[in-house]
C-alpha angles and dihedrals in degrees: 000000000000089000092058092047090048091050091060096037102044098085098183100052120108091230091053093049093048091046091049094054093043093052094046097045096041092047092047095048093049093047089046090063090066110105127206113192089347092303127109134179092227120194091351087082086077086074093058093046088050091052089052091050092050091047093056090046094252093142148123137233111297093238091056092048091049092049094049091046094052096041091049090049093050092049092047099049093041092055090047089053093051090050097050097033099089091052100034099095093033088059089073094061124108113330090001092082093060092046092048091050089052089048091051090050089054091051092049091046088053089055092046092050089048091055091046091053090047093055094040102043107024141061105257090202090065107098091206097051100082096044088051090052088053088057089046089052091054091050093046091056092036093237112147097177088058088056089052093048092049091047091052094048089051092053089062091056103053091133089067092058109055092175094054133278116303114251096237090175086078091062089046092052092048094051101037103078094050088040090063092047093040094056093053093040094050091048090053089047089055088057092057095040090055093038093234119186106211095204091050090051090051090050091051090052091051092050092049093049092052093047103037111087100214119189091263122137112273122190116219127188110196141165117226105244101147108103090207089070094054106114094005122127124237089247092055091048093050092047092050093048092046091203132117109260139147122207101208099179139008126200104210129162092349094308135101112229135177102240119227128194092271094047111124120227123218132194110272095027116136119223133194107210132186116202143142115290091240091057098044098091095048093048092048093050091049098047101037147247119018110227116219098203124084121259104280107177103085096113100045123107100315119044112224128192133200113213134179111226129190119220104231105141111106092216091064093055109116097007121134120242092235089056092061096062092206094159098047098038104032103021089235128128125210105217106171138017127200123197124177090343094308122118112230129190113249096242117173087238093057111124115216122233128189107268096034113138117212135188112226123193125196145081109335097243091049092049089051090054090052088050089055091050092051094043102237093197110138088186090066091059090057090058109094119235094223094160092061092052095052095040086054092049091051092052091041094054091046091048092045091051096058105114123223112196116209122181113251096026114108094214133036114267112241138154092238129193092317103045098033097057091040094055093044092047090053091051094045090047089055105032104018092112090069089065094043091251118150104220098172114124124169115249092244093051093048092047091048093053091045094051093046090050093047093045092051090048097047093044092051094046091048095048091049093047096043095082092063102025098095093051090048096051103036105027099024135042099304095125089050091053090053098053097035088050090053090051091050089052102044108035098057092045092052092050100043094037091053093046092047090054103038101034104030097028097222118170111266093237091053088050090052090053092045092052092047091049094048089053090041087229116153094186090060089051091048090054091049091052090050093061097036126063093193133078096247096105092050092047091050091047096048093045095060102024099086096051092038092054090050094048093045090056095042098046091049089057094044093052091051095045098041101038113015097060095048097058 
C-alpha cells in the first residue's frame, strides 16, 4: 500500500497533480448537479471542493497551481470572447443602447455599494480588507472572470502586501452562494415592488411580436397590376423601390422562371417575393394585387428545388452576398439565411460567415453548383479551428501585456491575461474574416473548452485558498463577507430594476434577462425562462452580457490597481 500513500503524498509528481485535479473537478461537477429549490451552483462547486482539498493538505506545488489557474482563465475568457464577439457591437443597436446603459449603471452601483460596505464594516487600515472586498464583489455578482482579473492584478503588486497576497477567493466563496440566490430573489422583489402581472406582461409581448415588423424574411405572392412595371426589368424595379427584396420565382407566359436583374416584367405576371416584414406592405402596394393562395406552379415546365446549404468553404468567409452573383451567374436566388439559430434577411449587403445556413431556390443542377461554391460540408464544421484559438491567445497575451503608466498608480495599468485575450477574442469573433481567420466553433466545442478552462481555474484557486479558508471564515471576517456580499447583490438590483420598470417601462421579462446578463448569472436566466414562454429574457440577457462581462473584468482590475496599492 506504500505506492498508494506515496501517490497522495508526493506533491510534485505528475501522477499526483493529475489525480488532484481529477478528484477536485470530478467531485465539484457532480456536486454541482445537486439542485435545491430548482437552483444549483453548477461548476462553481469545483471551487468549494478545491478549498476542501487545500484545507486537508491535498495540494500541489504553488507554481503548478498558478500555471493551471492562469491557463484555465485564459482559455475560459477567450472562448467567451469568441462566443459574444459576433453580437457584441450589434448589441448597441436600437433599444440595446438603453439596456446597456442601465446595465453599466448596475455595475457601477455594485462597485459603489462595495466601497460603502468597505468603509462601514471593515478596518480601512487593514491592507487586505479592500482586496478581499473585491473578491466578495465578484462572488456577489457571480462573475468568476472578475475574480481571475483581480487575482492577476494583485500578483503584480506584491510589494504592497509584505505579509503575502490576500486570498481573495475566500471572499468570493463566502459571497457566491447567496449571490446566486440574491440575484433571483431581488429580481422577484422588483416584480412585487412594481406590481407586475406576469400574464399581462406575456400578453404585451405577444402583441408586440405580432405588430413589430422585425427584419425577418416575409414571403409575398403578388400579381403585377401596376402598368408602370410593364416592360421594366427586375433591376429597375428594385432600384426604384430602394428596398431589400428578392424575387425568387416569376410565373410568366405559363412558365416558372428564376428572375435575374435583366428579367422583364409584364402585366399579369405572378411573382414570389421574399422581403423584410416591414417592407412587405409597401412592395405589395407598388407591384399589385396580393394573392391569397399559395404558390402553385412548382411542377409546371421547369422543376425548381429549394435546398438548405451550409457555408463551410473558407474562401467564402467575409464575402458579401452581392459579390457572389448567384442570380446572374447561376440563376439561383438566396432567399433566407440562418445564423446561430436566428433568421436573417438575405440582403445584398449580408456578409457570409462560416457556419451560415442559406436557403437557395432554383433549378436543381444550378442549386447543386451553388452548394459546391459555398462548401456545404457539415463535416468541415466539426473540424476544430485550433490555430485561430491559439493565434488569438498569442495576440491577446501580447495586447494584455502592454503597460500603461499612470502617475499615482504603483503598478502599470494593463489588461493582463484576462482582459487582453477577452478583447482580442471579441474583435476576432467580429472581424476575423478580414484576416482570413476561421472563427467558427460549434457551440458544444466552445462550451467544452470554456468549462475545462473554468474548472481548471476554480480548482486551482480553491486549492490555493484552502489552506487559509477556515481561518478566514471562522476566525476572520467570513461572516462579514457573507452579509456584505448579499448587500452588494441585492441593493443595486432593487434600485436599477425598479428604475428600468417604472421610468423606462421595459417589459418585466426583458428586465429579468437584463439583470441576469449584467450579473453574468445563468441560473437567473434559467429561472426567467421557466416563468416566461417568450424569448424576451434571452434577448435581454444576450443584449447586455458581452459588455457586462468586459466591464466586470475591467472594473475588478481597475479597483485593485487604483485603490488597493495605495492603502
